[in-house]
N, CA, C, O and CB atoms as a CASP TS submission, in Angstrom:
PFRMAT TS
TARGET T0000
AUTHOR 0000-0000-0000
METHOD Language model
MODEL 1
PARENT N/A
ATOM      1  N   MET     1       5.145  -1.785  14.946  1.00  0.00           N
ATOM      2  CA  MET     1       6.303  -1.492  14.127  1.00  0.00           C
ATOM      3  C   MET     1       6.799  -0.097  14.509  1.00  0.00           C
ATOM      4  O   MET     1       6.039   0.870  14.480  1.00  0.00           O
ATOM      5  CB  MET     1       5.962  -1.585  12.598  1.00  0.00           C
ATOM      6  N   SER     2       8.051  -0.008  14.860  1.00  0.00           N
ATOM      7  CA  SER     2       8.615   1.278  15.248  1.00  0.00           C
ATOM      8  C   SER     2       8.929   2.128  14.013  1.00  0.00           C
ATOM      9  O   SER     2       8.859   1.650  12.881  1.00  0.00           O
ATOM     10  CB  SER     2       9.883   1.071  16.092  1.00  0.00           C
ATOM     11  N   ASP     3       9.269   3.373  14.249  1.00  0.00           N
ATOM     12  CA  ASP     3       9.579   4.284  13.146  1.00  0.00           C
ATOM     13  C   ASP     3      10.775   3.802  12.334  1.00  0.00           C
ATOM     14  O   ASP     3      10.782   3.896  11.107  1.00  0.00           O
ATOM     15  CB  ASP     3       9.849   5.684  13.680  1.00  0.00           C
ATOM     16  N   ILE     4      11.779   3.290  13.022  1.00  0.00           N
ATOM     17  CA  ILE     4      12.986   2.815  12.334  1.00  0.00           C
ATOM     18  C   ILE     4      12.655   1.586  11.492  1.00  0.00           C
ATOM     19  O   ILE     4      13.106   1.473  10.352  1.00  0.00           O
ATOM     20  CB  ILE     4      14.111   2.485  13.356  1.00  0.00           C
ATOM     21  N   GLU     5      11.877   0.675  12.043  1.00  0.00           N
ATOM     22  CA  GLU     5      11.473  -0.511  11.289  1.00  0.00           C
ATOM     23  C   GLU     5      10.647  -0.121  10.069  1.00  0.00           C
ATOM     24  O   GLU     5      10.817  -0.683   8.987  1.00  0.00           O
ATOM     25  CB  GLU     5      10.676  -1.472  12.183  1.00  0.00           C
ATOM     26  N   PHE     6       9.752   0.845  10.250  1.00  0.00           N
ATOM     27  CA  PHE     6       8.921   1.279   9.138  1.00  0.00           C
ATOM     28  C   PHE     6       9.769   1.928   8.045  1.00  0.00           C
ATOM     29  O   PHE     6       9.502   1.734   6.859  1.00  0.00           O
ATOM     30  CB  PHE     6       7.847   2.253   9.625  1.00  0.00           C
ATOM     31  N   SER     7      10.765   2.680   8.425  1.00  0.00           N
ATOM     32  CA  SER     7      11.665   3.306   7.452  1.00  0.00           C
ATOM     33  C   SER     7      12.398   2.243   6.624  1.00  0.00           C
ATOM     34  O   SER     7      12.491   2.347   5.401  1.00  0.00           O
ATOM     35  CB  SER     7      12.685   4.219   8.171  1.00  0.00           C
ATOM     36  N   ASP     8      12.908   1.235   7.304  1.00  0.00           N
ATOM     37  CA  ASP     8      13.578   0.139   6.595  1.00  0.00           C
ATOM     38  C   ASP     8      12.606  -0.607   5.690  1.00  0.00           C
ATOM     39  O   ASP     8      12.945  -1.001   4.574  1.00  0.00           O
ATOM     40  CB  ASP     8      14.215  -0.835   7.595  1.00  0.00           C
ATOM     41  N   PHE     9      11.415  -0.787   6.188  1.00  0.00           N
ATOM     42  CA  PHE     9      10.377  -1.464   5.434  1.00  0.00           C
ATOM     43  C   PHE     9      10.054  -0.696   4.138  1.00  0.00           C
ATOM     44  O   PHE     9       9.967  -1.294   3.065  1.00  0.00           O
ATOM     45  CB  PHE     9       9.113  -1.621   6.299  1.00  0.00           C
ATOM     46  N   ILE    10       9.880   0.602   4.245  1.00  0.00           N
ATOM     47  CA  ILE    10       9.587   1.422   3.062  1.00  0.00           C
ATOM     48  C   ILE    10      10.771   1.418   2.104  1.00  0.00           C
ATOM     49  O   ILE    10      10.577   1.422   0.888  1.00  0.00           O
ATOM     50  CB  ILE    10       9.241   2.870   3.473  1.00  0.00           C
ATOM     51  N   CYS    11      11.972   1.410   2.619  1.00  0.00           N
ATOM     52  CA  CYS    11      13.159   1.326   1.751  1.00  0.00           C
ATOM     53  C   CYS    11      13.134   0.036   0.933  1.00  0.00           C
ATOM     54  O   CYS    11      13.497   0.036  -0.243  1.00  0.00           O
ATOM     55  CB  CYS    11      14.458   1.398   2.594  1.00  0.00           C
ATOM     56  N   LYS    12      12.714  -1.041   1.546  1.00  0.00           N
ATOM     57  CA  LYS    12      12.613  -2.311   0.817  1.00  0.00           C
ATOM     58  C   LYS    12      11.533  -2.240  -0.259  1.00  0.00           C
ATOM     59  O   LYS    12      11.699  -2.787  -1.349  1.00  0.00           O
ATOM     60  CB  LYS    12      12.314  -3.466   1.788  1.00  0.00           C
ATOM     61  N   VAL    13      10.447  -1.576   0.046  1.00  0.00           N
ATOM     62  CA  VAL    13       9.391  -1.396  -0.955  1.00  0.00           C
ATOM     63  C   VAL    13       9.928  -0.588  -2.132  1.00  0.00           C
ATOM     64  O   VAL    13       9.655  -0.906  -3.290  1.00  0.00           O
ATOM     65  CB  VAL    13       8.154  -0.693  -0.334  1.00  0.00           C
ATOM     66  N   LYS    14      10.692   0.456  -1.827  1.00  0.00           N
ATOM     67  CA  LYS    14      11.263   1.289  -2.888  1.00  0.00           C
ATOM     68  C   LYS    14      12.243   0.519  -3.761  1.00  0.00           C
ATOM     69  O   LYS    14      12.453   0.863  -4.924  1.00  0.00           O
ATOM     70  CB  LYS    14      11.958   2.494  -2.288  1.00  0.00           C
ATOM     71  N   GLU    15      12.849  -0.540  -3.187  1.00  0.00           N
ATOM     72  CA  GLU    15      13.787  -1.379  -3.942  1.00  0.00           C
ATOM     73  C   GLU    15      13.078  -2.522  -4.676  1.00  0.00           C
ATOM     74  O   GLU    15      13.719  -3.439  -5.189  1.00  0.00           O
ATOM     75  CB  GLU    15      14.848  -1.951  -3.003  1.00  0.00           C
ATOM     76  N   ASN    16      11.743  -2.449  -4.714  1.00  0.00           N
ATOM     77  CA  ASN    16      10.909  -3.443  -5.399  1.00  0.00           C
ATOM     78  C   ASN    16      11.000  -4.834  -4.778  1.00  0.00           C
ATOM     79  O   ASN    16      10.951  -5.842  -5.484  1.00  0.00           O
ATOM     80  CB  ASN    16      11.301  -3.521  -6.851  1.00  0.00           C
ATOM     81  N   ASP    17      11.130  -4.879  -3.473  1.00  0.00           N
ATOM     82  CA  ASP    17      11.125  -6.150  -2.763  1.00  0.00           C
ATOM     83  C   ASP    17       9.676  -6.655  -2.689  1.00  0.00           C
ATOM     84  O   ASP    17       8.841  -6.081  -1.990  1.00  0.00           O
ATOM     85  CB  ASP    17      11.752  -6.000  -1.328  1.00  0.00           C
ATOM     86  N   SER    18       9.403  -7.723  -3.413  1.00  0.00           N
ATOM     87  CA  SER    18       8.044  -8.228  -3.552  1.00  0.00           C
ATOM     88  C   SER    18       7.383  -8.594  -2.214  1.00  0.00           C
ATOM     89  O   SER    18       6.238  -8.204  -1.988  1.00  0.00           O
ATOM     90  CB  SER    18       8.053  -9.429  -4.449  1.00  0.00           C
ATOM     91  N   PRO    19       8.057  -9.324  -1.326  1.00  0.00           N
ATOM     92  CA  PRO    19       7.411  -9.626  -0.035  1.00  0.00           C
ATOM     93  C   PRO    19       7.058  -8.369   0.772  1.00  0.00           C
ATOM     94  O   PRO    19       6.045  -8.337   1.471  1.00  0.00           O
ATOM     95  CB  PRO    19       8.324 -10.516   0.797  1.00  0.00           C
ATOM     96  N   SER    20       7.886  -7.356   0.671  1.00  0.00           N
ATOM     97  CA  SER    20       7.595  -6.107   1.386  1.00  0.00           C
ATOM     98  C   SER    20       6.390  -5.403   0.789  1.00  0.00           C
ATOM     99  O   SER    20       5.566  -4.851   1.518  1.00  0.00           O
ATOM    100  CB  SER    20       8.810  -5.175   1.358  1.00  0.00           C
ATOM    101  N   MET    21       6.284  -5.419  -0.521  1.00  0.00           N
ATOM    102  CA  MET    21       5.115  -4.813  -1.167  1.00  0.00           C
ATOM    103  C   MET    21       3.832  -5.552  -0.783  1.00  0.00           C
ATOM    104  O   MET    21       2.799  -4.935  -0.521  1.00  0.00           O
ATOM    105  CB  MET    21       5.287  -4.813  -2.697  1.00  0.00           C
ATOM    106  N   GLU    22       3.916  -6.873  -0.756  1.00  0.00           N
ATOM    107  CA  GLU    22       2.750  -7.669  -0.358  1.00  0.00           C
ATOM    108  C   GLU    22       2.349  -7.363   1.083  1.00  0.00           C
ATOM    109  O   GLU    22       1.164  -7.269   1.401  1.00  0.00           O
ATOM    110  CB  GLU    22       3.042  -9.172  -0.517  1.00  0.00           C
ATOM    111  N   ARG    23       3.334  -7.211   1.936  1.00  0.00           N
ATOM    112  CA  ARG    23       3.050  -6.892   3.337  1.00  0.00           C
ATOM    113  C   ARG    23       2.432  -5.500   3.459  1.00  0.00           C
ATOM    114  O   ARG    23       1.509  -5.296   4.247  1.00  0.00           O
ATOM    115  CB  ARG    23       4.336  -6.981   4.183  1.00  0.00           C
ATOM    116  N   LEU    24       2.931  -4.559   2.694  1.00  0.00           N
ATOM    117  CA  LEU    24       2.375  -3.211   2.700  1.00  0.00           C
ATOM    118  C   LEU    24       0.902  -3.242   2.302  1.00  0.00           C
ATOM    119  O   LEU    24       0.055  -2.640   2.962  1.00  0.00           O
ATOM    120  CB  LEU    24       3.167  -2.296   1.752  1.00  0.00           C
ATOM    121  N   VAL    25       0.618  -3.939   1.233  1.00  0.00           N
ATOM    122  CA  VAL    25      -0.769  -4.028   0.761  1.00  0.00           C
ATOM    123  C   VAL    25      -1.635  -4.718   1.812  1.00  0.00           C
ATOM    124  O   VAL    25      -2.755  -4.281   2.075  1.00  0.00           O
ATOM    125  CB  VAL    25      -0.844  -4.794  -0.588  1.00  0.00           C
ATOM    126  N   SER    26      -1.134  -5.775   2.405  1.00  0.00           N
ATOM    127  CA  SER    26      -1.934  -6.478   3.410  1.00  0.00           C
ATOM    128  C   SER    26      -2.179  -5.609   4.644  1.00  0.00           C
ATOM    129  O   SER    26      -3.232  -5.712   5.273  1.00  0.00           O
ATOM    130  CB  SER    26      -1.242  -7.779   3.819  1.00  0.00           C
ATOM    131  N   MET    27      -1.223  -4.761   4.991  1.00  0.00           N
ATOM    132  CA  MET    27      -1.403  -3.857   6.125  1.00  0.00           C
ATOM    133  C   MET    27      -2.535  -2.867   5.872  1.00  0.00           C
ATOM    134  O   MET    27      -3.272  -2.505   6.790  1.00  0.00           O
ATOM    135  CB  MET    27      -0.106  -3.104   6.414  1.00  0.00           C
ATOM    136  N   PHE    28      -2.667  -2.434   4.628  1.00  0.00           N
ATOM    137  CA  PHE    28      -3.651  -1.418   4.294  1.00  0.00           C
ATOM    138  C   PHE    28      -4.913  -1.976   3.644  1.00  0.00           C
ATOM    139  O   PHE    28      -5.789  -1.206   3.250  1.00  0.00           O
ATOM    140  CB  PHE    28      -3.034  -0.412   3.388  1.00  0.00           C
ATOM    141  N   THR    29      -5.022  -3.281   3.527  1.00  0.00           N
ATOM    142  CA  THR    29      -6.184  -3.890   2.875  1.00  0.00           C
ATOM    143  C   THR    29      -7.517  -3.473   3.499  1.00  0.00           C
ATOM    144  O   THR    29      -8.441  -3.148   2.754  1.00  0.00           O
ATOM    145  CB  THR    29      -6.060  -5.390   2.922  1.00  0.00           C
ATOM    146  N   PRO    30      -7.662  -3.465   4.819  1.00  0.00           N
ATOM    147  CA  PRO    30      -8.957  -3.039   5.368  1.00  0.00           C
ATOM    148  C   PRO    30      -9.345  -1.612   4.954  1.00  0.00           C
ATOM    149  O   PRO    30     -10.504  -1.345   4.636  1.00  0.00           O
ATOM    150  CB  PRO    30      -8.923  -3.133   6.883  1.00  0.00           C
ATOM    151  N   LEU    31      -8.387  -0.721   4.962  1.00  0.00           N
ATOM    152  CA  LEU    31      -8.658   0.661   4.567  1.00  0.00           C
ATOM    153  C   LEU    31      -8.964   0.754   3.071  1.00  0.00           C
ATOM    154  O   LEU    31      -9.865   1.484   2.658  1.00  0.00           O
ATOM    155  CB  LEU    31      -7.463   1.561   4.918  1.00  0.00           C
ATOM    156  N   ILE    32      -8.217   0.019   2.279  1.00  0.00           N
ATOM    157  CA  ILE    32      -8.445   0.013   0.825  1.00  0.00           C
ATOM    158  C   ILE    32      -9.842  -0.512   0.523  1.00  0.00           C
ATOM    159  O   ILE    32     -10.563   0.062  -0.293  1.00  0.00           O
ATOM    160  CB  ILE    32      -7.375  -0.850   0.096  1.00  0.00           C
ATOM    161  N   LYS    33     -10.222  -1.599   1.178  1.00  0.00           N
ATOM    162  CA  LYS    33     -11.562  -2.158   0.947  1.00  0.00           C
ATOM    163  C   LYS    33     -12.648  -1.181   1.371  1.00  0.00           C
ATOM    164  O   LYS    33     -13.680  -1.063   0.711  1.00  0.00           O
ATOM    165  CB  LYS    33     -11.729  -3.479   1.702  1.00  0.00           C
ATOM    166  N   LYS    34     -12.412  -0.489   2.464  1.00  0.00           N
ATOM    167  CA  LYS    34     -13.395   0.478   2.951  1.00  0.00           C
ATOM    168  C   LYS    34     -13.690   1.543   1.890  1.00  0.00           C
ATOM    169  O   LYS    34     -14.840   1.948   1.715  1.00  0.00           O
ATOM    170  CB  LYS    34     -12.894   1.142   4.245  1.00  0.00           C
ATOM    171  N   TYR    35     -12.664   1.989   1.194  1.00  0.00           N
ATOM    172  CA  TYR    35     -12.836   3.047   0.207  1.00  0.00           C
ATOM    173  C   TYR    35     -13.025   2.523  -1.216  1.00  0.00           C
ATOM    174  O   TYR    35     -12.951   3.292  -2.174  1.00  0.00           O
ATOM    175  CB  TYR    35     -11.652   3.965   0.246  1.00  0.00           C
ATOM    176  N   SER    36     -13.267   1.231  -1.358  1.00  0.00           N
ATOM    177  CA  SER    36     -13.477   0.636  -2.677  1.00  0.00           C
ATOM    178  C   SER    36     -14.953   0.458  -3.004  1.00  0.00           C
ATOM    179  O   SER    36     -15.300  -0.266  -3.937  1.00  0.00           O
ATOM    180  CB  SER    36     -12.776  -0.700  -2.759  1.00  0.00           C
ATOM    181  N   TYR    37     -15.807   1.104  -2.255  1.00  0.00           N
ATOM    182  CA  TYR    37     -17.243   1.006  -2.489  1.00  0.00           C
ATOM    183  C   TYR    37     -17.768   2.298  -3.086  1.00  0.00           C
ATOM    184  O   TYR    37     -17.416   3.394  -2.651  1.00  0.00           O
ATOM    185  CB  TYR    37     -17.986   0.679  -1.189  1.00  0.00           C
ATOM    186  N   ILE    38     -18.622   2.144  -4.096  1.00  0.00           N
ATOM    187  CA  ILE    38     -19.316   3.269  -4.702  1.00  0.00           C
ATOM    188  C   ILE    38     -20.798   2.906  -4.700  1.00  0.00           C
ATOM    189  O   ILE    38     -21.186   1.863  -5.227  1.00  0.00           O
ATOM    190  CB  ILE    38     -18.783   3.581  -6.164  1.00  0.00           C
ATOM    191  N   ASN    39     -21.615   3.756  -4.115  1.00  0.00           N
ATOM    192  CA  ASN    39     -23.062   3.496  -4.012  1.00  0.00           C
ATOM    193  C   ASN    39     -23.338   2.125  -3.396  1.00  0.00           C
ATOM    194  O   ASN    39     -24.176   1.370  -3.888  1.00  0.00           O
ATOM    195  CB  ASN    39     -23.724   3.587  -5.401  1.00  0.00           C
ATOM    196  N   SER    40     -22.636   1.820  -2.335  1.00  0.00           N
ATOM    197  CA  SER    40     -22.785   0.569  -1.583  1.00  0.00           C
ATOM    198  C   SER    40     -22.436  -0.685  -2.374  1.00  0.00           C
ATOM    199  O   SER    40     -22.852  -1.785  -2.011  1.00  0.00           O
ATOM    200  CB  SER    40     -24.185   0.452  -1.092  1.00  0.00           C
ATOM    201  N   ARG    41     -21.681  -0.526  -3.442  1.00  0.00           N
ATOM    202  CA  ARG    41     -21.254  -1.678  -4.241  1.00  0.00           C
ATOM    203  C   ARG    41     -19.741  -1.675  -4.356  1.00  0.00           C
ATOM    204  O   ARG    41     -19.122  -0.643  -4.614  1.00  0.00           O
ATOM    205  CB  ARG    41     -21.909  -1.659  -5.648  1.00  0.00           C
ATOM    206  N   PHE    42     -19.160  -2.849  -4.161  1.00  0.00           N
ATOM    207  CA  PHE    42     -17.712  -2.980  -4.257  1.00  0.00           C
ATOM    208  C   PHE    42     -17.282  -2.798  -5.704  1.00  0.00           C
ATOM    209  O   PHE    42     -17.836  -3.419  -6.612  1.00  0.00           O
ATOM    210  CB  PHE    42     -17.243  -4.350  -3.715  1.00  0.00           C
ATOM    211  N   ASP    43     -16.285  -1.936  -5.909  1.00  0.00           N
ATOM    212  CA  ASP    43     -15.783  -1.649  -7.251  1.00  0.00           C
ATOM    213  C   ASP    43     -14.363  -2.217  -7.371  1.00  0.00           C
ATOM    214  O   ASP    43     -13.426  -1.687  -6.773  1.00  0.00           O
ATOM    215  CB  ASP    43     -15.802  -0.103  -7.546  1.00  0.00           C
ATOM    216  N   GLU    44     -14.215  -3.282  -8.135  1.00  0.00           N
ATOM    217  CA  GLU    44     -12.929  -3.964  -8.284  1.00  0.00           C
ATOM    218  C   GLU    44     -11.879  -3.052  -8.933  1.00  0.00           C
ATOM    219  O   GLU    44     -10.709  -3.077  -8.550  1.00  0.00           O
ATOM    220  CB  GLU    44     -13.103  -5.239  -9.118  1.00  0.00           C
ATOM    221  N   ASP    45     -12.296  -2.258  -9.905  1.00  0.00           N
ATOM    222  CA  ASP    45     -11.353  -1.337 -10.554  1.00  0.00           C
ATOM    223  C   ASP    45     -10.824  -0.296  -9.572  1.00  0.00           C
ATOM    224  O   ASP    45      -9.634   0.018  -9.565  1.00  0.00           O
ATOM    225  CB  ASP    45     -12.023  -0.638 -11.741  1.00  0.00           C
ATOM    226  N   LEU    46     -11.701   0.223  -8.764  1.00  0.00           N
ATOM    227  CA  LEU    46     -11.290   1.198  -7.762  1.00  0.00           C
ATOM    228  C   LEU    46     -10.347   0.551  -6.755  1.00  0.00           C
ATOM    229  O   LEU    46      -9.349   1.154  -6.358  1.00  0.00           O
ATOM    230  CB  LEU    46     -12.517   1.791  -7.045  1.00  0.00           C
ATOM    231  N   ASN    47     -10.657  -0.660  -6.346  1.00  0.00           N
ATOM    232  CA  ASN    47      -9.784  -1.387  -5.421  1.00  0.00           C
ATOM    233  C   ASN    47      -8.383  -1.546  -6.021  1.00  0.00           C
ATOM    234  O   ASN    47      -7.387  -1.297  -5.343  1.00  0.00           O
ATOM    235  CB  ASN    47     -10.385  -2.775  -5.083  1.00  0.00           C
ATOM    236  N   SER    48      -8.308  -1.950  -7.259  1.00  0.00           N
ATOM    237  CA  SER    48      -7.014  -2.120  -7.927  1.00  0.00           C
ATOM    238  C   SER    48      -6.265  -0.796  -8.034  1.00  0.00           C
ATOM    239  O   SER    48      -5.051  -0.736  -7.840  1.00  0.00           O
ATOM    240  CB  SER    48      -7.210  -2.722  -9.321  1.00  0.00           C
ATOM    241  N   GLU    49      -6.996   0.245  -8.341  1.00  0.00           N
ATOM    242  CA  GLU    49      -6.378   1.568  -8.462  1.00  0.00           C
ATOM    243  C   GLU    49      -5.825   2.042  -7.116  1.00  0.00           C
ATOM    244  O   GLU    49      -4.756   2.649  -7.062  1.00  0.00           O
ATOM    245  CB  GLU    49      -7.397   2.586  -9.003  1.00  0.00           C
ATOM    246  N   LEU    50      -6.536   1.772  -6.059  1.00  0.00           N
ATOM    247  CA  LEU    50      -6.058   2.163  -4.733  1.00  0.00           C
ATOM    248  C   LEU    50      -4.806   1.390  -4.332  1.00  0.00           C
ATOM    249  O   LEU    50      -3.895   1.962  -3.733  1.00  0.00           O
ATOM    250  CB  LEU    50      -7.152   1.947  -3.694  1.00  0.00           C
ATOM    251  N   VAL    51      -4.747   0.115  -4.648  1.00  0.00           N
ATOM    252  CA  VAL    51      -3.541  -0.678  -4.364  1.00  0.00           C
ATOM    253  C   VAL    51      -2.368  -0.137  -5.169  1.00  0.00           C
ATOM    254  O   VAL    51      -1.271   0.046  -4.643  1.00  0.00           O
ATOM    255  CB  VAL    51      -3.773  -2.182  -4.690  1.00  0.00           C
ATOM    256  N   TYR    52      -2.611   0.116  -6.445  1.00  0.00           N
ATOM    257  CA  TYR    52      -1.561   0.657  -7.312  1.00  0.00           C
ATOM    258  C   TYR    52      -1.062   2.005  -6.782  1.00  0.00           C
ATOM    259  O   TYR    52       0.143   2.257  -6.753  1.00  0.00           O
ATOM    260  CB  TYR    52      -2.083   0.812  -8.757  1.00  0.00           C
ATOM    261  N   THR    53      -1.977   2.854  -6.372  1.00  0.00           N
ATOM    262  CA  THR    53      -1.614   4.172  -5.865  1.00  0.00           C
ATOM    263  C   THR    53      -0.823   4.061  -4.561  1.00  0.00           C
ATOM    264  O   THR    53       0.131   4.809  -4.347  1.00  0.00           O
ATOM    265  CB  THR    53      -2.870   5.022  -5.652  1.00  0.00           C
ATOM    266  N   LEU    54      -1.213   3.139  -3.700  1.00  0.00           N
ATOM    267  CA  LEU    54      -0.480   2.923  -2.457  1.00  0.00           C
ATOM    268  C   LEU    54       0.977   2.557  -2.739  1.00  0.00           C
ATOM    269  O   LEU    54       1.889   3.121  -2.134  1.00  0.00           O
ATOM    270  CB  LEU    54      -1.151   1.823  -1.626  1.00  0.00           C
ATOM    271  N   ILE    55       1.191   1.633  -3.641  1.00  0.00           N
ATOM    272  CA  ILE    55       2.557   1.204  -3.973  1.00  0.00           C
ATOM    273  C   ILE    55       3.332   2.335  -4.636  1.00  0.00           C
ATOM    274  O   ILE    55       4.484   2.596  -4.292  1.00  0.00           O
ATOM    275  CB  ILE    55       2.530  -0.030  -4.896  1.00  0.00           C
ATOM    276  N   ARG    56       2.693   2.998  -5.582  1.00  0.00           N
ATOM    277  CA  ARG    56       3.360   4.098  -6.292  1.00  0.00           C
ATOM    278  C   ARG    56       3.756   5.223  -5.333  1.00  0.00           C
ATOM    279  O   ARG    56       4.871   5.739  -5.409  1.00  0.00           O
ATOM    280  CB  ARG    56       2.445   4.650  -7.398  1.00  0.00           C
ATOM    281  N   GLN    57       2.858   5.599  -4.445  1.00  0.00           N
ATOM    282  CA  GLN    57       3.152   6.684  -3.515  1.00  0.00           C
ATOM    283  C   GLN    57       4.174   6.278  -2.458  1.00  0.00           C
ATOM    284  O   GLN    57       4.958   7.109  -1.999  1.00  0.00           O
ATOM    285  CB  GLN    57       1.877   7.148  -2.843  1.00  0.00           C
ATOM    286  N   SER    58       4.168   5.023  -2.077  1.00  0.00           N
ATOM    287  CA  SER    58       5.165   4.577  -1.084  1.00  0.00           C
ATOM    288  C   SER    58       6.569   4.643  -1.671  1.00  0.00           C
ATOM    289  O   SER    58       7.541   4.847  -0.944  1.00  0.00           O
ATOM    290  CB  SER    58       4.857   3.135  -0.605  1.00  0.00           C
ATOM    291  N   LYS    59       6.676   4.471  -2.980  1.00  0.00           N
ATOM    292  CA  LYS    59       7.990   4.570  -3.622  1.00  0.00           C
ATOM    293  C   LYS    59       8.470   6.023  -3.690  1.00  0.00           C
ATOM    294  O   LYS    59       9.668   6.278  -3.813  1.00  0.00           O
ATOM    295  CB  LYS    59       7.938   3.966  -5.036  1.00  0.00           C
ATOM    296  N   LYS    60       7.555   6.955  -3.614  1.00  0.00           N
ATOM    297  CA  LYS    60       7.925   8.371  -3.616  1.00  0.00           C
ATOM    298  C   LYS    60       8.257   8.896  -2.225  1.00  0.00           C
ATOM    299  O   LYS    60       8.823   9.979  -2.076  1.00  0.00           O
ATOM    300  CB  LYS    60       6.807   9.192  -4.210  1.00  0.00           C
ATOM    301  N   TYR    61       7.903   8.123  -1.217  1.00  0.00           N
ATOM    302  CA  TYR    61       8.137   8.519   0.165  1.00  0.00           C
ATOM    303  C   TYR    61       9.627   8.656   0.411  1.00  0.00           C
ATOM    304  O   TYR    61      10.382   7.713   0.176  1.00  0.00           O
ATOM    305  CB  TYR    61       7.518   7.503   1.142  1.00  0.00           C
ATOM    306  N   ASN    62      10.060   9.815   0.880  1.00  0.00           N
ATOM    307  CA  ASN    62      11.482  10.108   1.010  1.00  0.00           C
ATOM    308  C   ASN    62      11.992   9.728   2.396  1.00  0.00           C
ATOM    309  O   ASN    62      11.960  10.537   3.323  1.00  0.00           O
ATOM    310  CB  ASN    62      11.747  11.589   0.737  1.00  0.00           C
ATOM    311  N   VAL    63      12.463   8.493   2.528  1.00  0.00           N
ATOM    312  CA  VAL    63      12.979   8.000   3.805  1.00  0.00           C
ATOM    313  C   VAL    63      14.406   7.522   3.661  1.00  0.00           C
ATOM    314  O   VAL    63      15.232   7.760   4.542  1.00  0.00           O
ATOM    315  CB  VAL    63      12.103   6.874   4.341  1.00  0.00           C
ATOM    316  N   CYS    64      14.701   6.861   2.582  1.00  0.00           N
ATOM    317  CA  CYS    64      16.011   6.231   2.386  1.00  0.00           C
ATOM    318  C   CYS    64      17.081   7.236   2.013  1.00  0.00           C
ATOM    319  O   CYS    64      18.237   6.863   1.814  1.00  0.00           O
ATOM    320  CB  CYS    64      15.924   5.167   1.315  1.00  0.00           C
TER
END
């Protein structure tokens, strides 16, 4: 994905485009899962919080 495509993509996320948000989450799922472990145990609440934070912060990203 080029810089221009990513900018358009983030603009769609900021406009609450559901498919774009789903794609964003799927792009970062491996990283989110990696950081969703505490003491070698998967923490579902932490995973949810990380997804929520990803979406919230992407809406603050100043591209559009």
